[in-house]
C-alpha positions, 0 to 999 in steps of 0.5 A, a space after each residue: 545482488 543489487 536490489 531494484 530501488 521500486 521494490 525497497 518502497 513496498 518491501 519496506 511499506 509491508 513491514 511497517 505494517 506487520 510491525 505496528 498490526 501486532 501492537 495493542 499500543 497504537 497511536 490514533 489521532 482524535 479528529 473530533 468527529 466521529 467516523 471510522 478513522 480507523 477504516 479510513 486509514 487500512 484505505 489510505 494505506 493498503 491503497 500505498 502500499 498497492 500503488 508500491 508495488 504497482 509502480 515495479 515495472 515488471 508489475 506496471 508492464 503486466 497491464 490489467 494482469 499486472 494490476 489484479 495480481 496487484 490487488 490480489 496480493 495486497 488483498 491477501 496480505 489484508 487477510 493475512 494480518 488480520 488473521 495475524 491480529 487474532 493472536 494479538 492480546 487486545 486486537 480483533 480479526 475485523 471483516 469490516 477492515 480487511 473489506 478496507 484493504 482490499 477496497 484501498 487497494 483496488 482503488 489505488 491501482 486503478 486509478 494509478 494505471 487508469 489515470 495518467 496524470 496522477 502516475 506522472 505526479 507520482 513519479 516526477 523527477 523533481 529529486 533526482 540528479 540530472 545526468 551530467 552530459 558526458 565530454 
């Protein structure tokens, strides 16, 4: 069975989120100002996950339906992740975290789908090898 490369990244990121969210010892930087970097981290990481899911061709080609499916999947994953944290010692379920997860998924999905310049930057083939001409 051949695994498509578009599937690997969202699965790997979801597994990383799953592993980290179960840990009570999270390494978080001190940014030097009082801002909820936790919510920003949720917004950015789940936005990245939504972008990775939306890059799967069969989902992206679904149009707005694919965007809505992506938002729903990532929001559900965020809710399940928060629920799972309730079983981890020293971790708490926060509605604000789930809202940040869902908002990140929504913003990233809509921007990726509608903003062609952003999509072109993410799909830039700089690191891809050029096909060799056939002789």
